Structures are given as structure tokens and as C-alpha cells.
N, C-alpha and C positions, 0 to 999 in steps of 0.2 A: 473818621466818622463822617457820615453823610446825612444832611438834613433835607427832608422833602415835605411839602405841604399839599394838602388835599382840601377841596371845598367842603365846608360843613353843611349841616341841614339848612333848609331855606330860612334865611334871616338869621342864621346862627354864625358862630365864629369858625374860622378855618381850623382843621385838625392838623397837627404837626407830628410827623413820624421821624424817628432818629434811627439810622442804620449804622452799625459799626463795621469798618473795613476789616476783612479777615486776613489779608496778606499784603505784602509790599507791591506797589504798582510797578508796571514795567517802565514807566517814565522815570520814576525815582531810581529803579534798579540800574538803568543805563549809566548813571553817574559812577557806578563802581565796576562797570564791565569794560573789558578790552574790546575795541572794535576790530573786526576782521576786514581788511582793506584789499582792494584789487590794485594792481599796478595801473598807472595812468593809461587810459585808452584814447584812441584817436580814430576818427572815421576816414581819414585820408588814406589809410593803409589799404592797398588792394592786393590781389594775388600776384601781380607782377610776373606773369608767365613768360613774358619776353626775356626778362633778365634771367629767369631760371632755365629756359630752353636754349638760349644762345650759347654756343661754345666760346669760351673766353680765352683769347690768345695773349700771353704776356709780351710786351714790346720793350725794347731797350731804347733809352734816350727819348722816350715819349713819342716815337715816330714809327709808322708802319708804311712801307712802300708796296704798292700793288703793281707788279710787273705783268705785262700782257704782251701777246703777239701784236705786231704792227697791224693796225686796222685802217682801211681806207674809208670805211663807212662812217659818216658823221651822224651822231645820235640826234634825234629830233627832240624838241622841247615844246613848251606852250607859249604862244604869243599872248601878250596882255593888252587890255583895252581900257579906255577911259569912257565913262558914260555921263553925259550931261542931258538930263531930260530923256528925250527919245533919240538923241544924237549920239553916235558911237564913233570913236576915233582910235587909231592904233597907237600904242605907246612905242615910239621908235626904237629904243634900245632892245626891246624884246624881240625885234625882228631877227636878232642874232640866233634865236632858237630855230629858225628855218635852216636846214642843213647847208644850203648853198651860201648862206651868209654867216656861218659860224666863224667867229674870230675876226670878222670885218670891223675895222677900227675907225672908219670915217663916220663920225656921228652926224655931220651935216648931210651926207648923202642918205643916211638912214632916215633923218627927219624929213627930207624931201620925198623919199620913197613912201614913208608913212602917210604923208598928206595926199598922195595920189590914189589911195584906196577909196573906193566908193561904197557907201553903205547900201546893202540890199536885204530887205526883209523877205522872209519866206514863211509859208504856211505848211501845216502837215500835208504830206503827199506831193508837194512841189518837187520837180526834178531839177536839180541844179546843173548837172552835167549828164550827158548821155554817152554810154560806152561806144567807142569807135569813132566819135566825133573829134575834130581837131582840138587840141588844148589851146584855147585862146585866152584863158584867164587863170589867175591864181586866186584861190579863195582862202580867207582866214575866217574861222568860225568864232564869232564873238559870243554868241549865246544860242543854245538849242542843241538838238541831237539829230544827226543824219546817218543814214545807212549806206554803206558801200555795197552795191549789188553787182554780182557777177553772173555769168551764164554757165550753167552746168553742162555736163557731157551731152545731155539729151535736149538741150535748149531751154531748160527750166531756169528760172531766176532764183539765185541763192544769195543770202546775206553773207558777205565775206568779212565784214567788219563794221563797227559803229564808231563814229567820231562825235566829239562834243566840244565844249568851250575851250578855245585856245588851239585847237587842232588846225591843220592847214593842208591843202591839196593843190596840185597844179604844178609844183616844182619838178614833177616827173618829166616835164617837157625838156629839161636840160640833159636828161640821160636817156630818154626813149628815142630811138632812131626814127620811128614813124610819126612821133609827135601827136599821137591820139590818146584819148582817155582809155585806160585799161579796164575801167569799171563805170557803172552808173552810180550817181549820188542822188539819193532821194530823201527828203526831209521826213523824219519820224515825229518831230514836234515843230511847233512854231519857233522861229528864231531869227537871228540877225547874222548875216555874213558880210565880210568886207572883201570886195572884188577889185582886182587890178588887172587890166587888159595887157596882153603881151606887147602890143605896139607902144603903149605908154611906158611900160617897163623898159623896152628896148631903146626908146628915145633917151632915157636916163643912162642906160648902159653906154650908149654911144658918146655921151658927154662926160662920163666919169672913167678915167683910166684905172683908178683904184678898184672900182666895181667890176670893170671888165677883167682885170687880172684875177680878182677873187673868183669870178665865175669860171675862168679858164682853168684855174687850179682845181676847182671842185670837179669840173668835167674830166680833167686828167686823172684825178684819183679814182673817179668812177670807172674810167676805162682800164684801170689796172686789173690784172688777173687776181681774183679774190674768190673766197668761198662764200656760201650763203650768209655767213655772219659778218662779211665785210673784211675778214682777215686776209692778209697777203697769202696767196697760194703757196703750197709746198709741192713742187713738181715730183710726181711719182709715176711709176710704171707697174702694171699688173697684167698677168695673163700672157706674157711674152714667152717666146721659145727661142732656143739657140743662142747665138752670140749677139744678143741685142744690146745696143748701146744705151746704157741707163742714163736718165737725166740727172743732172746735178741739182742739189737743193740745199737750202739752209733756212733756218727759222729766224725771221727778222723780228726785232722787239720794238716796242714804243720807245722813242727817244726821250720823251718827257713823261715818265710814269707818274701817276698820282700818288701823293704821300698824304697820309692821315696823321695829324697830330692829336694827341690826347686832349680832350676838352676837360673842363673842370666845373664842378658845382661846389660852392663854398658858402660857409656862414661862420659867424663868430658867436659861440655860445657863451653867455654870461651867467655866472652863478655867484650870488653874494656869499662871502666866506662864513657869515654868521649862520646862514641857512645850511651850508655844507657842514658846519661844525656841530650845530645843536639839533638839527632835525633829520638825522640820518637813520633813525630806527622807526619801524622795522625795515625801511627801504633806503638805500643810498640815493640821496637827492641828485647828486651829480650824475650818477649812472643812469637814473631815470630820465633826466633831462637829455643826456647824450643819446639814450636809446631812441627816444622819439625824434630827435634831430636827425639821426642817421636814417630813420624810416622816411622822413620827409625828403632827405637828399636822394635816397634810392628811388622814390617816386618821381622826383625831378629828373633823375638820370634816365629812367625809362621814357619819360615824356620827350627828352632831348633826342634819344635814339630814334624815336619815331618822327619828330617834327622839326629838328634842327635844320635850317636851310642849307648848311654846309655838308654835314655828314649824316643827317637824318634819313631813314629808310624811304620815306615817302618822296623826299627830294632827289634821292639817288636811284630811283627806279626809271629805267629808260623808257622813252616814248613807245618804243616797239613792244614793251612789256606791260603796257597799260591797255585795258579793254573796258568797254562800257557794258552796262546791263542791257539786255534786250528789251525788257518791258518795265524796268524800274526796281521792283523788289528783287532780292537775290534768289535766283532759282537754281535748281540742280543743273540746268543747262549752262548757266553762267559759271558756276564753279567747275563744271567739266571743262569748259573752254579755258578757264584760268589755269587749271592743272595741266592741260595739254600743251601749254606754252613752254614747258621746261622738261628736261629728261627725268627729273626726279623732284618731288616736293616732300619736304619733311613735315612742315607745319603750316597751318592757316591761322591767321589772327584777325579778329574783328571786334568792334564794340559789342557789348552784350545785347543791345537792341537789334543789331544787325544779325546776330546769331538767332535771336528770337524770330526775326522776320524770315530768315531762312527756314526755321522750323515750321512756321506757318505755311510757307510755300510747299514744303514736303508733305505736311498734313493735308493740304488741299489736293495734292496729287496721289495721296495714299501711299507715300514713300516713308519708310522708317530708317533713318540713318543709324549706323552702328555706333558703338561706344568702345572706348579703350580705357584701361586703368593707367593713369599717369600720376606718379607720386601719391598713390592712395586715393586719387580723385577720378571719378568717371567723367570722361570728356567725350562729347559727340565727335564722330568722324564722318568724312565723306570720301568715298573711294579708298578707305583705309588711312586717310590723312587726318590726324587729330585737329580739332578746331578749338582754339584757346581764346578766351575773352581778353581784350586789351582796350580798355576805355581811354587810353591815351590817344588812340586814333580819333581824330576830331569828327564830330557830328555837326554839320552845318545847320544854320537856322532854318534852312529849307527842308531839313529832315533827311539829308543825304550824307553818306559816309563811304567807307572803303573796306574791302577785304584785302589782306596782304597774304600772299603765298610765298614761301621761301624754302630754298635748299640751304643747309647750313654746313659749316665745317671747312677747314683748310683743305683737307684731303679730297673733299667732294666739290671743290671750286664753288663754295657757297658763301653765305653771309656769316661773318664772325664778329664777335664783340672784342674790343681792344681794351686792355688795362695794363698796369704795371705793378708787379708785386714786389715786395721787399722794400717799399719806400720807408723813409724814417717815420717812427712813431705809428706804424701801421696798426689799425684797429680791426679792419676787415680787408680782404683782398682789394687793392686799389683804393682804399679809403684810410686816411690817417687823421689822428687827433693830436694837435700840438698845443701844449700849454704856452700861453702868451704872457703870463704874469698876472700880478694883482695891482690894480690902480689905487689912487689915493682915496677912493670911496670904498675900499675893501671888496671890490668886485673882481673875481677871478675870471679870466677870459681864456677860451679854448678855440683854436682855429680848426674847423672840421672841413675836410676837403675830400671830394670823390673825383677820381680821374678815370676817364672812359672815352670811348669812341666806338665806331662801327665801320666795317668795310664790306663792300660788295665785290667779290673777287672777279666774277664775270657777269655781264649784264643779265643773262637769263637765270641767275640765281634767285631773283626776286621779281614778282609780278604783282600788279594791283588791279583789282576790279573796282572801278570808280562809279560815282554817282549812284550808289546803292540806296534805294529808298527804304526807310525803316518804319514808316507809319503804317497804320492799319488801313486797308482799302475799304471803301464804303460798299455796302450791299452784301 
């Protein structure tokens, strides 16, 4: 029954109207109804395309060894810097990322070498070195972007590469007979370089026997017969006639091949026994807790495969397989160059914002990338290579990120995921759940562990397009 009042005539009493409810209200009815419930949801779950597209190779004893041909070429890395106000200095141990100093153990010499670098600021358009001039300095790029310019067949100037933070030039003087710059280096942005003159460097070499031996060993390796990939040559003969004496050959292997041990992501899931005993309908509480915990572990697994400093794909991409964008945002030209760096590319991975930025560049040029159906989803492609979102690839505060291109599979000398199947109490491949008991507070504990790693079988299996700008351009 509902009671309502209305104002009466002027100066009169209020009128009262009584309405009788004709049916049961929904609020009261819910007390007798059974609620239909969803399973627990979580926003952390992503598509995890990387885990889905990587071929997974089971390993024994938790270790996978990558055997390669003997290589004389030493991979480049990125030198690190410390910044105090406007002053920049070289972090000495990171000088081991320069090929000539790879494996050099004398920290005191590296410290002295780092102190000898002189800061040099540059502006857009400044020429740091000129093609054909003597190599008189080594440059470490602390900040900014520079273009390597070459001379084309008809004398025109062409961009043959772009260098950015942590890159270095000038160590070519140790291997070039004429000792001249093979290219011009011109600043594309403002930045800071650290310069070391050869006379200053030579003075330190003359005083350090260890450094002199290091450089002699590097020069000896560079003088060895090797193919364009730095691998020891296999002597062959072709096109000969008659009784030609064939060369002898053998394939030499690396003496210390790299081994990848399975990494682990773990947590202890705790469930009170009273909850597990009394509140299991219509959904099993322990199973739901475990389901969401496994999802979180798989998310962490994908993050580690990208970002782990030991086996992560970003850390294990060779310097020679890293390129910079030409203008900032990811353009079709940039992806073309990235794809051209390997004989075959199966997949491209990038954060969603980077894929959107690439789409804007295509729209601006009137280009329409194709699509392909993968697991029931339409994915964009470029040159037939599907592009998958992977938001585990970090986006810096400056709005820059990376595209990763990879060839996959053992048979194709590509990138592979590593796990071990058949482990005790296995819940999913490479993941197990082990009951740890019930404590004095009646809380049951379950150890949940995921075992995984990744391996790059040959350097050109993976490449990275770096410093990709994902913001909207003004205008």
C-alpha cells in the first residue's frame, strides 16, 4: 500500500490518496531468486600473441645449448652514460660493448679510458665526420640521432644507416687499411657525443700491455678469412675443369656455445579450507583462484620473454640487427628496411599504440595494409607478414617504443620458446601446481610454477626497429 498527499484548496487541509500495490516488487522478489554469476574476471589478461605464435621446444634437464659455427666477428652493444646536469660521462664497464674491447677484464684501464672522452654537443645538420677523411677520433653517441651518409653510384648522397643513443663509430680504424672514414655522419637531431682522439687513445695503449694484447687479438681475428656474417670461411671450389686439386675444408664450431637455462615464475596460492569446503557451489573456489593465478603467471612469462636482461628478446637482439626510424613514427619505409634485414620474417610484434601509429602513416600515404586470419582473428599485415599486438614491449615516457621482427622455429634457424613438459604435478605444459600442505591456521598452500626461456638460434632471426614514436603529430 502506498500513501500520497496532495495540496488541498487554498487555506484548506491536504488531500490524502491511498494506492494499493498490485504485485510483488522486484526488490523483495530477489530474496527468493537464484543469482546467475560470472566467473571472476581480470583486466590483466591480454591476447598474449607471442606465447601463442612461438614454437615451443621441450628441453631436458632444464638446459638448451645453441651450437653455432665459429665466428670471428664480435657483436656490438650499447655504451651507457651518466648525466649530471648538462655534464655527461661514460660508464666505464659498458665500454666492453665496443667490439675491440669485448671481454677486456682490466677495470682500471677502462676507467682511465672512460675519463679521456670529451663531451661534444651537436645541433641538427652538424657534420661529425666526413667521408674519405682520416679517422682521428672515436665517437660514442650519448644522446640524439645521426645519419650515416654514403655516396651512390652517380655521386648522389644516400642514407645508409641511422645511429642513436649508445651507438659508437670510429673503431673501424683498427680494421681499415686506409684508415679513412667510409661514410659521412650528419646529425639528424640535437644531441651529445663523447669523443676520444686517436693520439690520446694510443698513449694509453702504449702504457697498457693488457690493452695492447686485447687490440692485437681483435685485429688478428678480423684478419681471418670469414664470410660476410663473420663466420670462419669454408674453402670451396666451383666452375673448375679437369683434374683440379680441390681445397680441403672443415666446419669449425664455437668452443663455448651459449646455454639457456629455464627461468621460473612462481607464487604460493593460499586458500582457507573453510572457503574451499563451504563455498564451492556453483563454482569451485580453489579452481577459480588457480585459474586467475595461472593467467597472471602467463602474463609475467610473456613479459620476461621480451624484457628479461639475460634471455629476453630485446636484450638478445644483435647491434647489427637494430635500426632506427628515419623520421620518428613507424613508416612503411621503416618496416621495409626491418624486413629486408633477414632472409625470412614470420611475425612482427609491437605495442598497440605503435600499430596504430603505423596505421596513421599508411593512411597519410594512402596505403592500405592487407589482413590475414589468424586463429579466427583478422590481423593487419605488411608485405604479407602479420603484425601482432604485444603490450609487453615497453613504451618509454618519451613516447617511443620498438617493433620486433622475427623468424621462428628450429628448422628455420629462428627464435624458439623453451619449456619442459612432463614435470611433476603438471597443470599445463611447462607449468605445475604442487600442494604444500595446510598450516595451523587451516590455510591450504599451493606452489604454482611456470618454467620457460627463449633462444635466438642465429643473430639475423630477430631484428628491432627502435625509437618508434607513437604520439600524434601536430598539424
